[in-house]
N, C-alpha and C positions, 0 to 999 in steps of 0.2 A: 177806489184807490188803495184801500187796505187789502183787497183781494189780490191785486196785482203785486203788491209788495210781498205778500206772503208767498206767492208763487215764485217770485224771484229769489227770495231767501231760502226756500226749501226745495229748489229745483234739483240740487245735487244729492239730496239724501231722502226724498219722499218718493214713494212709488207713484206711477202714473195715475192710478185710480184716486188716491188721496189728493194729488195735485189737481185733478180735474174738478173735484168737489170744492177745492179751495179751502179746506179745513185742515188744521194740524192735528194729528192724532196725539192724544195725551199720553199714550204708552211709549212713544218714542222720545227719549231725551234729546235735547238739541246738542249736536256734536258738530264740530267743524270738519270740513272735508280735508283729508290728509293727502298730500302729494309728495311725501318724502320718498327717497330712493331706497332700494333694497340694500341691506347690509349683511355681510357674512358673519360667521360665528366669531371670527378673530376680532373684528371691530367691536362686537357686542361684549366680548370678554374684556377688551381693553377699556371700554367705557365703564364697565362695572368695577374695574380695579382703580379707576380714578386717574388714568394716564391721559396725556394729551394725544389726540388722534388727528390724523390728517383729514382732509375733506372726504366726504362719502365717495365710495367707489362707484364706478359706472355699473348700472344693473346688468349690462351685457357680460361683464367680466366676472360677476358674482358666481355663476355656476362653475366656471373654471377654477376659481380659487377654492370653492367648496370641495370639488373632486380632488384637487391637489392636497387639501388638508386630510381628506379621507385616506388617500394613498399613504401619506406620511404616518397617519395613525396605525394603519395596517402593518406597515414596516416596523414600527416601534413595537407592536404587539408580537410580531414574529421574532424579533430579537429577544424580547423578554422570555417567550416560551421556548426558544431554541429548538424548534422542530427539526428533525432530521430530514435531509433532502432525499435520501434513498434508503433502501433496505440495508445496505452494507453499513451505512453510518449508524442506523438504529441498532444493528447487531453489535457493532463496536462499542456503542454507549452502554448496552446491556452488560457486555463482558467486563467493561471497566467498572460498572457499578458493583458487580459481584466480587471482583477482585478487591475493590475498596472496602466493601463490607465484610471481607474475609468469610464469605459464605460459599463453599464449594458447590458446584452444580455439575450436572452431566455434560453440559456443553463445554465448560472449561476443561473438564477431564478428558473429553474426547479430542479437544483441540491440541492436547499435548502429544508429541510424536511418540510412537511405539518403538520398541527395541527392534533392531535389524542388524545384520552382520556388518553393515557399513557404518553404523553409529552405535558403538558399544556403550556410550555414556547416557543414552536415553532411558526412559522408564519402560518397564515391562507392563503387559496387560494386567497381570495379577496385582501389581502395585496400584494401578489405577482403580481397580475394583475395591482394594483394601482401603484406599483413601476415601471412597464413597460409602464405605460400610456395606458393600454388596458382596454376596457370596459368589465365588467364581463358578460359572456355569459348568456343569458336568456333561461330558459327551453322552449323547443318546445311544441306547443299545442298538446293535445291528439287528433289525427285525428280519431282514432277509436271511441271515445266518440262523436265527432262532427258528424260523419257519422251515428252513431246509433240514435242520436237525430233527425237528418234530416229524417231518415227512419221512425221514429215514427210519424212524421207529414205529411207524403207523402201519397196521395191517388193514386189509380192505375186504369188506363183506358185500359182495355184488349180488343184487336181486334183479333178475331179468324177468319181468312179468309181461307175457304176451297174451293174446286172446286165446291161444290154444294150449299153452303150457307155461310152467314157471321153473326157472333155473336159479340155483343158489351156488355161488362160488366163493371160497375163501382163499385169498392170495397173501403172500408175504410182502414185506415192504419193497422188495425188489420185483414185485408183480409176478412172482412165480406161484402157480396154483398149488394149494395145499389140499383142498377138498372141493369137489364139484359134483352136484347131484341135481336131478330134476324129478318131476312128479312121476315120470315113467319108471324110475329106478326103485320106487317103493310100491309098485304094483298097480298103478292106475293106467288104464288103457283108453285109447281113442278119445272121445269127447270128455271123458272124466278127468283127463289131465289138465284141462283148463278151468276146472271148477274152483270155488273158494275153499272147499273142504280139502281138496288135494294140496293146495298151496299151504294151508295151515298145518297139515300133518307133515309136509315136507320140511317146513321150518323147524318144527319141534324135533323131528328126527335128526336134522343136521346139528342142532345145538346139543342134543343128547350125545351124538357121536363125538363131537369135539370135547365134551366134558369127559367122556370115557377114555379117550386117547390122550388126555392131558395136554391138549393144544391150548386150551384157554389160559392155563397157567403161564404160558410163554408170551401171551399177548398183553402188552402194556397199553397201547392205544389202538382204537379201532375206528375205521371210517366206513359208514354205510353208504353204498352207492346204489341209488334207485334208477331203474331204466324201464320204461314202458308204463302203460296204464291198464294192464290186465287185472283180473280179480286177485291175482297173487300179490299185488302191491300192498293192498290193505291187509290181507291175511298175514303176511310176514311181519308187517308193522305191529299187528295185534300180538303176535307171539313175542316180539322183542320187548313190548311193554307189559307183557303178562308175567305169569309165574315161571314159564319156561325160560324167559330171558333175564332172570334176576342175576345170573352170573356174568352176563355180557353187558348189561345195561350201564353199569358204572364205568366201563372202559370205552364207551362211544364218546368221542369228542368232535366228530365232524359228520355231517350228513350232506350228501351231494346228489343232485339230480342230473343224470347223464342221458336223458331221453334225447334221441336224435330228432332234429327238426329239419324239415325239407324246405329249402328256399328255391322255388321253381322246380328243378330236378326233372325226373322222367314223368311220363304221363301216368296218371293214376288208373287203376283197373276200372273197368266199367262197373256200374252198380249192379248188384244181384237182383234179379227179378223173380219173385215168388208168385206161383199161381199162373 
């Protein structure tokens, strides 16, 4: 009889294993089974404040009232924070803040209209920069005009180095030739005209001739124009960098490579067959 009574009393709160053995576990305190309905946060708050409440709400309507309370709380937080709805509203609030704090910024200065023939009463660009303590930007120099002026005063020292000969020509800024010599003009013949020694002696002779005739004194700026990859290319460069070119080296302000490059073009000559 006692075993049946214990099973009936503990049927709602004892696990099936303990109920089968018919013994009450000592670690579980005896608690009555609760069948109270769900209540929302508003009812709990009213109960804590001591106010009289109505009958408990239906559990099916509790989730709806909870979602409604959350929506109302979110709307209240948005009203307190006053978040802008779009970019324009945020920009307007920022400008209003700067005007209220009397703190000039670039955006407020740029928003002001500039002077024009139709509105003589508006501010000028220089006044806007003065209010911001910024220096008025100065116009950039005309680089094209400066380069054209330098080109008009520049002489040209052409070095045409081929496999068989070396040509040196000095021209005026207007591209008129002043002096033009090759290795054949100083006594070299046939295959000797394309040697390194012939080009070296030719460059030294040209610079000496220009110094004797007083042409170097009239040259302010000089451009060296290299063309070809013969032995004379390096030989003339050695002369300009050596003792013979000490009077010309300080006047060189530009070096140009004018070697011709063929893109497609005509058919190349057949390779030479020896033996």
